[in-house]
Backbone as numpy.savetxt, mean C-alpha at the origin, in Angstrom:
# Nx Ny Nz CAx CAy CAz Cx Cy Cz
19.80 -10.35 -16.49 18.77 -9.89 -15.54 17.64 -9.19 -16.30
16.39 -9.58 -16.05 15.25 -8.95 -16.68 14.97 -7.62 -16.01
14.85 -6.57 -16.81 14.65 -5.23 -16.27 13.18 -4.98 -15.97
12.91 -4.34 -14.84 11.55 -3.93 -14.50 11.17 -2.73 -15.36
10.03 -2.83 -16.03 9.59 -1.77 -16.93 8.60 -0.87 -16.18
8.90 0.45 -16.18 8.12 1.40 -15.38 7.60 2.53 -16.25
6.34 2.93 -16.02 5.77 4.14 -16.60 5.66 5.18 -15.50
6.13 6.39 -15.75 6.08 7.49 -14.78 5.05 8.51 -15.26
4.02 8.77 -14.45 2.97 9.72 -14.82 2.91 10.86 -13.80
3.22 12.06 -14.24 3.19 13.25 -13.39 3.12 14.46 -14.31
2.28 15.44 -13.96 2.14 16.60 -14.85 3.33 17.55 -14.77
4.18 17.41 -13.75 5.35 18.28 -13.59 6.53 17.66 -14.34
7.01 18.30 -15.42 8.10 17.71 -16.20 9.39 17.57 -15.41
9.61 18.43 -14.43 10.82 18.34 -13.61 10.76 17.09 -12.74
9.59 16.83 -12.15 9.41 15.63 -11.33 9.58 14.38 -12.19
8.96 14.39 -13.36 9.08 13.23 -14.26 10.54 12.96 -14.61
11.25 14.02 -14.97 12.66 13.86 -15.37 13.48 13.34 -14.20
13.21 13.85 -13.00 13.97 13.41 -11.83 13.72 11.95 -11.52
12.45 11.54 -11.57 12.12 10.14 -11.30 12.72 9.22 -12.36
12.65 9.65 -13.61 13.20 8.84 -14.69 14.70 8.66 -14.53
15.39 9.75 -14.20 16.85 9.68 -14.02 17.20 8.78 -12.84
16.44 8.91 -11.75 16.72 8.12 -10.55 16.52 6.63 -10.83
15.39 6.30 -11.42 15.07 4.88 -11.64 15.92 4.27 -12.74
16.17 5.02 -13.79 16.95 4.49 -14.91 18.41 4.28 -14.53
18.83 4.87 -13.41 20.20 4.67 -12.94 20.41 3.33 -12.28
19.33 2.55 -12.10 19.42 1.20 -11.51 19.43 0.18 -12.64
20.32 -0.77 -12.55 20.50 -1.71 -13.66 19.30 -2.61 -13.90
18.44 -2.76 -12.89 17.30 -3.66 -13.06 15.98 -2.93 -13.31
16.02 -1.61 -13.57 14.81 -0.83 -13.80 14.96 0.01 -15.06
13.93 0.03 -15.89 13.92 0.85 -17.09 12.61 1.64 -17.14
12.69 2.95 -17.28 11.49 3.76 -17.49 11.17 3.71 -18.98
10.07 3.06 -19.33 9.75 2.85 -20.74 8.91 3.98 -21.33
8.29 4.80 -20.44 7.47 5.91 -20.95 7.18 6.89 -19.82
6.94 8.15 -20.20 6.49 9.18 -19.28 5.13 9.68 -19.74
4.33 10.19 -18.79 3.00 10.68 -19.13 2.69 11.91 -18.29
1.90 12.82 -18.85 1.57 14.07 -18.16 0.18 14.06 -17.55
-0.62 13.04 -17.85 -1.93 12.92 -17.21 -2.40 11.47 -17.29
-3.58 11.21 -16.74 -4.08 9.85 -16.68 -4.32 9.22 -18.04
-4.80 10.01 -18.99 -5.05 9.48 -20.33 -3.75 9.04 -21.00
-2.71 9.89 -20.89 -1.41 9.53 -21.45 -0.84 8.30 -20.76
-1.05 8.21 -19.45 -0.55 7.06 -18.70 -1.21 5.78 -19.20
-2.52 5.85 -19.45 -3.25 4.68 -19.93 -2.75 4.26 -21.32
-2.57 5.24 -22.19 -2.08 4.93 -23.54 -0.67 4.35 -23.49
0.17 4.92 -22.61 1.54 4.41 -22.48 1.55 2.99 -21.92
0.67 2.74 -20.96 0.61 1.40 -20.35 0.12 0.37 -21.36
-0.84 0.74 -22.17 -1.33 -0.19 -23.20 -0.24 -0.48 -24.23
0.55 0.54 -24.54 1.57 0.37 -25.57 2.79 -0.40 -25.07
3.17 -0.17 -23.81 4.44 -0.71 -23.32 4.30 -1.86 -22.33
3.08 -2.09 -21.81 2.84 -3.17 -20.85 3.89 -3.18 -19.74
3.94 -2.12 -18.93 4.95 -2.03 -17.88 4.70 -3.01 -16.73
5.71 -3.17 -15.88 5.56 -3.98 -14.67 4.99 -3.17 -13.53
5.25 -1.85 -13.53 4.79 -0.96 -12.47 4.48 0.41 -13.08
3.42 1.05 -12.58 3.10 2.43 -12.97 3.20 3.32 -11.74
3.97 4.40 -11.84 4.03 5.42 -10.80 3.10 6.56 -11.22
2.13 6.89 -10.37 1.03 7.76 -10.78 0.80 8.90 -9.80
0.81 10.13 -10.31 0.47 11.29 -9.50 -1.04 11.36 -9.33
-1.51 12.08 -8.33 -2.95 12.22 -8.09 -3.53 13.38 -8.90
-3.00 14.58 -8.64 -3.56 15.79 -9.27 -2.84 16.10 -10.57
-3.56 15.90 -11.68 -3.04 16.21 -13.00 -4.17 16.80 -13.83
-3.85 17.69 -14.77 -4.91 18.26 -15.62 -5.49 17.18 -16.53
-6.69 17.43 -17.02 -7.33 16.43 -17.86 -7.84 15.28 -17.01
-7.38 14.09 -17.30 -7.75 12.91 -16.51 -6.76 12.77 -15.36
-7.25 12.93 -14.13 -6.33 12.86 -12.99 -6.04 11.40 -12.61
-5.13 11.24 -11.64 -4.71 9.89 -11.27 -5.81 9.03 -10.70
-6.65 9.61 -9.84 -7.72 8.84 -9.21 -8.72 8.36 -10.27
-9.05 9.22 -11.22 -10.00 8.83 -12.27 -9.42 7.73 -13.17
-8.11 7.78 -13.39 -7.48 6.80 -14.29 -7.21 5.46 -13.63
-7.18 5.43 -12.30 -6.76 4.22 -11.57 -7.50 2.95 -11.98
-8.83 2.93 -12.01 -9.52 1.67 -12.33 -9.12 1.09 -13.68
-8.72 1.94 -14.60 -8.30 1.48 -15.92 -6.85 1.02 -15.92
-6.01 1.72 -15.15 -4.58 1.39 -15.13 -4.30 0.10 -14.38
-5.04 -0.15 -13.29 -4.74 -1.34 -12.48 -5.05 -2.63 -13.23
-5.82 -2.53 -14.31 -6.07 -3.71 -15.14 -4.86 -4.06 -16.00
-3.95 -3.08 -16.12 -2.79 -3.26 -16.99 -1.51 -3.54 -16.23
-1.38 -2.99 -15.01 -0.15 -3.16 -14.22 -0.39 -2.68 -12.80
0.42 -3.14 -11.83 0.33 -2.60 -10.48 0.62 -1.10 -10.48
-0.13 -0.35 -9.69 0.00 1.11 -9.66 0.41 1.57 -8.26
1.42 2.43 -8.22 1.83 3.08 -6.97 1.56 4.56 -7.11
0.78 5.12 -6.19 0.57 6.55 -6.19 1.84 7.21 -5.67
2.33 8.20 -6.40 3.55 8.92 -6.04 3.22 10.40 -6.15
2.96 11.06 -5.02 2.24 12.32 -5.06 2.53 13.19 -3.84
2.16 14.47 -3.95 2.20 15.36 -2.79 0.88 15.35 -2.04
-0.14 14.73 -2.60 -1.47 14.70 -2.00 -1.48 13.74 -0.81
-1.77 14.28 0.37 -1.70 13.47 1.58 -3.02 13.40 2.33
-4.11 13.91 1.75 -5.39 13.91 2.43 -5.88 12.47 2.63
-6.33 12.12 3.84 -6.76 10.74 4.12 -7.81 10.23 3.16
-8.77 11.11 2.79 -9.83 10.63 1.90 -9.30 10.28 0.51
-8.24 10.97 0.08 -7.64 10.66 -1.23 -6.87 9.35 -1.13
-6.13 9.17 -0.03 -5.41 7.90 0.17 -6.39 6.74 0.15
-7.48 6.87 0.90 -8.47 5.80 0.98 -9.09 5.52 -0.39
-9.41 6.57 -1.13 -10.03 6.37 -2.44 -9.06 5.70 -3.42
-7.79 6.09 -3.34 -6.79 5.47 -4.22 -6.67 3.97 -3.93
-6.62 3.62 -2.66 -6.52 2.21 -2.30 -7.79 1.46 -2.66
-8.94 2.10 -2.47 -10.20 1.46 -2.82 -10.28 1.17 -4.32
-9.67 2.04 -5.10 -9.72 1.87 -6.56 -8.61 0.96 -7.08
-7.80 0.42 -6.17 -6.87 -0.61 -6.61 -5.40 -0.29 -6.56
-5.01 0.87 -6.05 -3.58 1.19 -5.96 -2.89 0.19 -5.03
-1.68 -0.22 -5.40 -0.92 -1.18 -4.60 0.05 -0.51 -3.64
0.10 0.81 -3.65 0.97 1.53 -2.74 0.68 3.01 -2.82
1.14 3.75 -1.80 0.89 5.20 -1.77 2.10 5.86 -1.11
2.88 6.58 -1.90 4.09 7.24 -1.42 3.92 8.75 -1.54
4.12 9.45 -0.42 4.01 10.91 -0.40 5.40 11.52 -0.52
5.58 12.43 -1.48 6.88 13.08 -1.66 7.34 13.71 -0.35
8.62 13.54 -0.07 9.20 14.08 1.15 9.23 13.10 2.29
8.59 11.92 2.09 8.53 10.92 3.15 9.30 9.65 2.80
10.08 9.69 1.73 10.86 8.51 1.36 12.17 8.94 0.72
13.15 8.06 0.80 14.44 8.31 0.17 14.45 7.68 -1.23
15.48 7.98 -1.98 15.62 7.41 -3.31 15.68 5.88 -3.23
16.44 5.36 -2.27 16.56 3.91 -2.13 15.23 3.28 -1.74
14.45 3.97 -0.92 13.14 3.44 -0.52 12.18 3.42 -1.71
12.28 4.41 -2.59 11.44 4.41 -3.79 11.80 3.23 -4.68
13.09 3.01 -4.87 13.54 1.89 -5.70 13.07 0.57 -5.09
13.20 0.44 -3.78 12.75 -0.77 -3.10 11.25 -0.97 -3.28
10.49 0.13 -3.23 9.04 0.03 -3.40 8.69 -0.47 -4.79
9.37 0.03 -5.81 9.10 -0.41 -7.18 9.37 -1.91 -7.31
10.49 -2.34 -6.75 10.83 -3.77 -6.83 9.82 -4.62 -6.06
9.42 -4.15 -4.87 8.51 -4.93 -4.03 7.10 -4.97 -4.60
6.65 -3.87 -5.20 5.31 -3.85 -5.78 5.19 -4.90 -6.86
6.24 -5.06 -7.64 6.25 -6.08 -8.68 6.10 -7.47 -8.07
6.63 -7.65 -6.84 6.54 -8.94 -6.16 5.24 -9.10 -5.37
4.39 -8.08 -5.42 3.12 -8.17 -4.73 3.12 -7.63 -3.32
4.17 -6.88 -2.94 4.23 -6.31 -1.59 3.89 -4.83 -1.63
2.80 -4.40 -1.00 2.42 -2.98 -1.02 3.37 -2.13 -0.20
3.43 -0.84 -0.54 4.27 0.10 0.20 3.48 1.37 0.51
3.65 1.89 1.73 3.00 3.12 2.14 3.99 3.97 2.93
4.03 5.27 2.67 4.80 6.15 3.54 3.95 6.49 4.75
4.52 7.25 5.69 3.89 7.44 7.00 2.48 8.02 6.90
2.29 9.06 6.09 0.98 9.69 5.98 -0.06 8.71 5.45
0.30 7.98 4.39 -0.63 7.01 3.82 -0.92 5.88 4.79
0.11 5.45 5.50 -0.08 4.39 6.49 -1.01 4.85 7.60
-0.89 6.11 7.98 -1.78 6.66 9.01 -3.23 6.64 8.56
-3.47 6.98 7.30 -4.83 6.94 6.76 -5.36 5.52 6.73
-4.48 4.58 6.36 -4.87 3.18 6.33 -5.22 2.69 7.73
-4.42 3.07 8.71 -4.69 2.67 10.09 -5.99 3.28 10.59
-6.25 4.55 10.22 -7.50 5.19 10.63 -8.70 4.43 10.08
-8.58 3.96 8.82 -9.67 3.19 8.24 -9.82 1.84 8.94
-8.69 1.21 9.25 -8.72 -0.05 9.99 -9.47 0.12 11.30
-9.11 1.18 12.04 -9.73 1.42 13.34 -11.22 1.72 13.19
-11.56 2.56 12.21 -12.96 2.93 12.03 -13.80 1.72 11.67
-13.27 0.88 10.76 -14.01 -0.31 10.35 -14.12 -1.30 11.50
-13.03 -1.44 12.26 -13.03 -2.36 13.39 -14.02 -1.91 14.46
-14.04 -0.60 14.74 -14.96 -0.07 15.74 -16.40 -0.23 15.30
-16.65 0.00 14.01 -18.02 -0.14 13.50 -18.48 -1.58 13.62
-17.56 -2.51 13.35 -17.90 -3.94 13.46 -18.17 -4.31 14.91
-17.33 -3.80 15.81 -17.45 -4.15 17.22 -18.72 -3.57 17.84
-19.18 -2.40 17.32 -20.31 -1.72 17.92 -21.65 -2.08 17.28
-21.63 -3.02 16.36 -22.87 -3.38 15.67 -23.06 -4.89 15.66
-24.27 -5.32 15.96 -24.60 -6.74 15.89 -25.26 -7.09 14.56
-25.48 -6.07 13.74 -26.18 -6.30 12.48 -25.25 -6.90 11.46
-25.80 -7.62 10.46 -24.97 -8.16 9.38 -24.33 -7.02 8.61
-23.30 -7.35 7.86 -22.62 -6.34 7.05 -23.60 -5.70 6.08
-23.59 -4.39 6.03 -24.52 -3.67 5.16 -24.18 -3.92 3.70
-25.18 -3.81 2.82 -24.95 -4.09 1.40 -23.89 -3.19 0.78
-23.68 -1.97 1.34 -22.71 -1.06 0.74 -21.32 -1.25 1.31
-21.05 -2.41 1.95 -19.73 -2.63 2.54 -18.64 -2.68 1.49
-19.01 -2.82 0.21 -17.99 -2.82 -0.84 -17.28 -1.48 -0.91
-17.84 -0.45 -0.28 -17.19 0.85 -0.26 -15.98 0.86 0.68
-15.85 -0.16 1.55 -14.70 -0.24 2.44 -13.44 -0.54 1.64
-12.28 -0.26 2.22 -11.01 -0.55 1.54 -10.91 -2.04 1.27
-10.80 -2.41 0.01 -10.75 -3.82 -0.34 -9.54 -4.50 0.27
-8.42 -3.77 0.37 -7.21 -4.37 0.93 -7.33 -4.60 2.44
-8.22 -3.84 3.07 -8.30 -3.88 4.53 -9.35 -4.85 5.02
-10.42 -5.02 4.28 -11.56 -5.79 4.76 -11.20 -7.19 5.27
-10.41 -7.98 4.54 -10.13 -9.33 5.04 -9.42 -9.31 6.39
-8.54 -8.34 6.60 -7.81 -8.25 7.86 -8.76 -7.89 8.99
-9.58 -6.87 8.79 -10.48 -6.41 9.84 -11.51 -7.46 10.16
-12.01 -8.13 9.15 -13.06 -9.13 9.38 -12.57 -10.25 10.27
-11.30 -10.58 10.19 -10.76 -11.69 10.96 -10.17 -11.27 12.30
-9.80 -9.99 12.44 -8.94 -9.61 13.55 -9.56 -9.84 14.93
-10.88 -9.60 15.06 -11.50 -9.75 16.37 -11.45 -11.18 16.88
-11.89 -12.12 16.04 -11.92 -13.52 16.47 -10.52 -14.09 16.65
-9.62 -13.70 15.76 -8.28 -14.28 15.85 -7.46 -13.64 16.98
-7.76 -12.38 17.31 -7.10 -11.79 18.47 -7.43 -12.58 19.72
-8.71 -12.97 19.87 -9.13 -13.75 21.02 -8.49 -15.14 20.98
-8.48 -15.74 19.82 -7.95 -17.10 19.69 -6.47 -17.16 20.04
-5.71 -16.18 19.56 -4.26 -16.21 19.77 -3.82 -15.42 21.01
-4.78 -14.82 21.71 -4.50 -14.09 22.95 -3.51 -12.94 22.72
-3.70 -12.22 21.62 -2.88 -11.04 21.37 -3.44 -9.85 22.14
-2.56 -8.99 22.60 -3.00 -7.75 23.22 -3.54 -6.82 22.13
-4.18 -5.71 22.54 -4.74 -4.77 21.57 -3.64 -4.24 20.65
-2.49 -3.89 21.23 -1.38 -3.37 20.42 -0.82 -4.43 19.49
-0.70 -5.66 19.99 -0.20 -6.75 19.15 -1.15 -7.03 17.99
-2.46 -6.99 18.26 -3.43 -7.19 17.19 -3.35 -6.08 16.16
-3.14 -4.86 16.64 -3.01 -3.71 15.73 -1.79 -3.90 14.82
-0.68 -4.31 15.41 0.54 -4.51 14.63 0.39 -5.70 13.69
-0.29 -6.74 14.13 -0.50 -7.89 13.25 -1.38 -7.50 12.07
-2.37 -6.64 12.29 -3.17 -6.13 11.18 -2.30 -5.42 10.15
-1.36 -4.62 10.64 -0.49 -3.86 9.74 0.49 -4.77 9.00
0.98 -5.80 9.70 1.84 -6.79 9.03 1.06 -7.45 7.90
-0.18 -7.84 8.19 -1.01 -8.51 7.19 -1.33 -7.61 6.01
-1.34 -6.29 6.23 -1.61 -5.35 5.13 -0.38 -5.11 4.28
0.78 -5.67 4.71 1.99 -5.59 3.90 3.02 -4.59 4.36
2.81 -3.95 5.50 3.76 -2.94 5.95 5.03 -3.57 6.49
6.17 -2.87 6.31 7.42 -3.31 6.91 7.56 -2.68 8.29
8.64 -3.01 9.01 8.81 -2.52 10.39 8.88 -1.01 10.46
9.56 -0.39 9.49 9.69 1.06 9.50 8.33 1.74 9.35
7.51 1.21 8.46 6.18 1.78 8.24 5.28 1.58 9.46
5.39 0.41 10.08 4.59 0.14 11.29 5.01 1.09 12.42
6.31 1.29 12.56 6.82 2.20 13.60 6.28 3.60 13.40
6.30 4.07 12.15 5.81 5.41 11.86 4.30 5.52 12.10
3.57 4.49 11.74 2.12 4.49 11.90 1.71 4.47 13.37
2.42 3.69 14.17 2.06 3.51 15.58 2.80 4.47 16.51
3.68 5.30 15.94 4.46 6.26 16.72 5.29 5.57 17.80
5.96 4.48 17.40 6.86 3.78 18.29 8.16 3.51 17.53
9.19 3.06 18.25 10.47 2.80 17.60 10.44 1.46 16.87
11.37 1.30 15.92 11.46 0.03 15.21 11.85 -1.09 16.17
12.65 -0.78 17.19 13.03 -1.79 18.18 11.79 -2.30 18.91
10.88 -1.37 19.26 9.65 -1.78 19.93 8.79 -2.63 19.00
8.76 -2.26 17.72 8.01 -3.05 16.75 8.56 -4.48 16.71
9.88 -4.60 16.65 10.50 -5.93 16.60 10.15 -6.75 17.84
10.14 -6.09 19.01 9.80 -6.79 20.25 8.35 -7.31 20.19
7.45 -6.45 19.69 6.05 -6.88 19.55 5.95 -8.06 18.58
6.66 -7.97 17.46 6.58 -9.02 16.44 7.11 -10.34 16.99
8.17 -10.29 17.78 8.68 -11.52 18.40 7.62 -12.18 19.27
6.90 -11.37 20.05 5.84 -11.91 20.91 4.67 -12.44 20.06
4.35 -11.72 18.98 3.27 -12.14 18.10 3.61 -13.50 17.47
4.84 -13.61 16.96 5.25 -14.86 16.33 5.17 -16.02 17.32
5.56 -15.75 18.56 5.51 -16.80 19.58 4.07 -17.25 19.82
3.16 -16.29 19.90 1.77 -16.62 20.18 1.09 -17.30 18.98
1.52 -16.94 17.78 0.95 -17.54 16.58 1.73 -18.79 16.14
2.77 -19.13 16.92 3.61 -20.29 16.59 4.09 -20.20 15.13
4.63 -19.02 14.80 5.08 -18.75 13.44 6.52 -18.29 13.45
7.20 -18.51 12.35 8.61 -18.10 12.23 8.83 -17.06 11.15
7.76 -16.65 10.45 7.91 -15.66 9.39 6.65 -14.82 9.30
6.76 -13.67 8.63 5.62 -12.78 8.44 4.54 -13.46 7.61
4.95 -14.18 6.57 3.97 -14.83 5.70 3.19 -15.91 6.46
3.90 -16.67 7.29 3.24 -17.72 8.06 2.28 -17.11 9.08
2.74 -16.04 9.75 1.89 -15.38 10.74 0.66 -14.77 10.07
0.85 -14.16 8.91 -0.27 -13.56 8.18 -1.28 -14.62 7.77
-0.80 -15.74 7.28 -1.71 -16.81 6.87 -2.57 -17.28 8.05
-1.95 -17.44 9.20 -2.70 -17.89 10.38 -3.67 -16.78 10.85
-3.21 -15.53 10.79 -4.04 -14.40 11.23 -5.29 -14.25 10.37
-5.14 -14.55 9.08 -6.26 -14.42 8.16 -7.06 -15.72 8.04
-6.66 -16.72 8.83 -7.37 -17.98 8.80 -7.09 -18.83 7.58
-5.90 -18.62 6.98 -5.55 -19.36 5.77 -4.57 -20.50 6.05
-4.08 -20.55 7.29 -3.07 -21.57 7.57 -3.25 -22.15 8.95
């Protein structure tokens, strides 16, 4: 079995040691380096070419947000932090982070699953980060709905991960006859969220999420999340 190579970047040595011990205890994950700031993380990533980088936001010297554009060129980056401010979540995603996990909102098994999924191209967000993502989705959607003007030249400032979903959601909601809630959930599915994350974001139970997804799949004539997402984004 090929081991997933991980770099852990956090200025707190206790946090670094804990994450390293947790991840290294899994047979398919190896922590190849630790870093105390963004500069060290970049040097470690260049030296070890990891599969995933776990990155704190607030660190002395070069912080996580400043280092992100350089790190994402080397490996997928997951923010792993106590910072939960919506503007920081949005900026991290805009700069290329593939996930955002807030300490205290995930279990050890969920962290391990996130590392494995990020390598496969599936983003992960804990409840606070998902809430910020949803707020951006709603704000962008409302701005689009309330304006007849073409997209402004500075639209590149919008969340890159969100734009394709929002741009398509209005027309495809009408085409597939999804309700407002179903369209909202389909947007979140397309952004890569799992049922637990969608439930937390929408403040509903996972059972209710599953019921919505069953109706969405029926309306989109789809049998899987990937098939539904492709149709929702106009790719299938």
